[in-house]
N, C-alpha and C positions, 0 to 999 in steps of 0.2 A: 107539175112542180110548184107550187105557187111562187108568185112577185115576191113577196115579202110576210115572215114570222114576226108577231108582235108578241113579245112577251111580258107580261104583267101581275108579277108576285104580291099578294094581297097576303096581309095579316089585320084582322079585325076592321077591315074598311067596306065590309059589305055596301054600305049605303052611298060613297064618294064614288066609286069604282063606275057608278053611270056616267059619271060627268067624262069619263074616261073611254068608256064604251062608245055612248053616244057619238062623242069626236069621231073616233073611229069608225064608225059606223058612215058617218058623213062624207068621210076623207079615202073612203075605200072604195067607191064608184067606178066600175071599171078597171077594177084590179083584182087580182085572183090574190088573196090575203086570208093567213090564217090567224087569229087571235087565241094567243094562249093564257089560260088565266092560271097562274100557280098559288095554291092555299097553303101557305105555310103554316100547317096548323093552328089557324085561328077557333077562338073560341066556339063560335058559332058556326060552323061550316058555311064558306060563301056560296055552296050550291044553291040554298034556299035563297037566299039575295038574287041572285042571278034568275032564278026560277022566278021569284017574284017581280023583277025588274023587266024581264021578259027577254033577258040575253044566254037563258039557259041551252039553245039548240042554235045560236051562232059563233058558240067560242069552244075551244076544247080544255078541259080543266083537268088539273094536275092538283091531288090533293098529298101531301106529307106531313109529315110530322113536322114540330115548329126546328128549323137549322137557322134560321135568319136569310138575313136578302142576297147577300152572296151565292149561298147554296141553291137558294130557289133560281137565282135568276140562270146558274147552271142546270137546274134542271129543265127550265123552258128549253134552253139551248139545246140540249140533250136530244130534247122533242121535234125539235122545230123542222119543219120539211121544206121551208123558201128559200130562194137565191138569197137574200137579203134578212138582216135581222135588227129589229130595232126594241131597245129596253124601256118600257115605261113604267113608273110609279102608278098605284093607284088613285093618285090624285095629280096626273098629267093629262095634259091635253092635245091634241094635235091641230093644227090650222088647216082647212081643207083641203090646200094642195100640197100640205106637207111632204106626205107618201109618195106622190107622183111627180114631183119635181127632184126629191131625193133620187127617187129609182133611174128615171130619166136622165140624170147628170152623172150617178155611177155608172149606165150603161156605156152612155157617150165617151167618159173619159177612162174605162177598163178600171177603177180604181179599187180600192179596199174598203175605204171609209167615205164618208159624207158626214157634214153635218151643217144648222142652220144657226141663226141668230134666234135670241130668245122672246118671249114674253110672260107675263103674270096676270091672273084672275082672281077673285072674288068666290068662290064655289060655292054660290047659294041662291037657291028661287031656280025659275024656271032655267033649262040652258039657252034660251032665245036670248034672255034678258042679260044674259053674261058681259061684262065690259072688259076687253083684253087692251093691256097696257105694254107696250113694247118697251123693251130692256134697251142699253147702250148696244150697239152693233159689236159683235164679236170678230176679231182679227182674225183675216185670212191667213192660211199657210197650206203648204204641200207637201210637208216634210213632217214624216209620223213623228221624232222625236220632240219635236217643237209643239205640236200638237197636242200628243198626250201628257208631256210634261209642263210645258209651260202656259199654253192654253187651258186644260182639263175642261171639257165641254161640259153642261149639265148631262148628266146620264142619259135623258130622254133627246139628247141631241143628235147625237152619233147614229148613223146606219153603219152596219158592219155586213159585208161580204161573207155570208154564212161560214162557208168552208175555210175564210182565210180568219174568222174567230175562233172555230175549233181548234185550228192549228196553234193558233196562242194558247187556248186552255189544253192542249194536249199536250205541247213541249212549253209549258211555264216555268219560268225560270227560280219559281218558288211558290209552294202547292198553296190550294186556299186554306183558310184558316177561318174560325169563327171570331179571331181577334179582328179581321177586317171587315166584319160584316156592315157597320156601321157607314165604312167608306167602299161598298162593293165594287164600284164603278174605278176607281182608284188600284184597285187589285188588277181589272182587264189591263189598265192604262199603263203601268209600270210592267206590264209584261209583254204589252205588245210595242211601246216607245223603242226596245234594242232593235224593232227587225224590220226588214225592208217593206216597204207598203206605199201606196200612193194616197194621198188624200185630196180631199175637192170640198171646198167651200160653196153653198148653195146661201145666198144673200136672203133675207128676209126674215121678219119675227115668227119661224112657222112652229116654233116649238115652246109649249105654252105649261107653266108652273102654275098649280091651283095654290090657292091661299084660303087657310080655314083653321077652325081652332081647334083640332083633332090633334092626338098626340103625332109628335115626327121625329126623325132622326136629328134634324136641324135643331130642334130647342135645346138640343145641350151640347154646346160647341166645344166642351173640353173631351167628350167621347170621339168628337168626330178627331179632334186632334191625335189622341193619344193613338187611336186606330191607323191614323196617316204617318204618324213616326213610326208604326208597326209596320207599314208597307215600304217605307223608305229605308229603312234598317234591314229587312228582308233583301229588297234590292240589290242594297251595297254589301251584302253577304255573299249573294247570288250571281250576280253578274259580272263576269268575266273582265277586269281592267286590262281589257286588250287596246289596240289601235281603233278597231272597229267602232266600239263601244263608249271610247272616249267623249265623243261630244254630249251623247244622253247622261252617261253619269255627272258630268258639269252641270247638264242642265237639274240634274236630281239635287244634287248638292249647292247650287243656285237658289234653287227653289226652298232647301232647308235655312239657307241665310235668310232670306225672305222672310221665311215664317217665323224664323228666331226675331228680327227684327220688328215684328209686329205682336210680340209677346207682352200682355201688361204688364204692370209693377208687380209685383211680388208673387209671381206664378211662380209654381214649381222647380226649385235649383236644378232636379235632375231631369226634367224637360227639357230645361234651359240649355243645359251642358251637352245633351245627346243629340239636340239639334247642331249645336255648333260642332261637335265631334264628325257627324255626316257631312258637313261643309267643309270642314279641315281635311279627311281623305278624298275627295271626290272633285272639289273645285278649288281650294283656298289657295293654289297654286299660278292660277290663270290669271294672266294681268288686266284683261278687259273686264274693269267694274262697274261697267254702264248695266249688266242685269240687276246688278246688289241695289242701286239705289238711284235717286236724283243728281243733278249736278252738282247741290251743296253738298250731299252724302258722299258722292266721290271724290270733292276737294280734300272733306275732312279725314278720308281713310289715305291719302297720299301724305297726311301730315301725321296721322296717328296712329293709323293701323285701321282695318276693317274691322277687329272685333272693340276697340275703345270707342271707336266712331258711332258702332252702334251702339252699343253700350251708353253714350252720352245721348244722342238721337234718341232712344227709348223713355230715357228719363225726360227728355224735354216732350216728347210728343204724344206717348203712350199714359192711356189711365192705368187706374189702379185695377185690378185683379177683381179686387173684394166689389166692385162696381160694374163687373159684368159676372161674376161666380152665377155657374146655373148648378153644379153639382158640390155634395160635401166635401171638406178635405179627405173623409176615408175612402170615400167611394172613387175621386181620383187617384189615389196612393194603392187601390185595390186594382184600378186599371193600367197602372203601369205597373205594377210588379207582376200581371200576367204576360207582359211582355217578353221574349227572350233577352236575355244579357244582351248590350249592346256589342 
């Protein structure tokens, strides 16, 4: 059994993946590791790129019809044989000691999940010339509900115990859907958050996001926002409101409220109302206002109520939607119409 299975979905990024695979090659010394590349129906099969780049004999390749990121990750997980699993996108890199440090921490703590701090670099030129810039450190926690809902790390940061992750998938509170493809990791996180588990933070910027001009999901924040709304609403419909789930339900409701507070002026009223309904259903009655905002906002909440205070602060602090729009109104309406009713 390998120590680690690294799952890398790919869709039309046969050239960029060379950075990802080279970082894994350098980080895997002394480890029993398998790299599983899932070609999610690329227009030009990735096999030819792997052959040209010299990696064809060092990875396991799965090719499937195009189903989206979530289903590509699930296909890789089904094929994984390692004790631990790490998801990478085809433009992610790992620091030379990321894999060994996370595996050692998980072996020592006998935990289900580990995660690290992050960094970024521009993917251009020779690998040895890449310049890595560290991001701000991520807050440490050992609580799975806090980790999966409040921290919600980048998808390439967490390493999972494989049998734990498979149980999360097989006993999911709500099933995978193409609606969630653009936020595939959040589907995993919301299904894992209510379950018992142990989390360990491994400090250091060991996980690296690649910056490049090619198309990527994060270029259209509205698609991510609508998909995230769909995940949170599915969670609210599916997770029973029992005492054992009260804390994680509250976290999801507070997350919805914070997302609502960040909305730009003039954004769609339907999205606005659906986020508020999530908060009102899951967390509105809780007396602790600290997760909703800073001291000034909490003071305004005690005088005006949370909703009115939120609307006033949004008007003062947030820019207009037109200044940050990335999709046309027709597409935004289509995305919202595809979601189940709230």
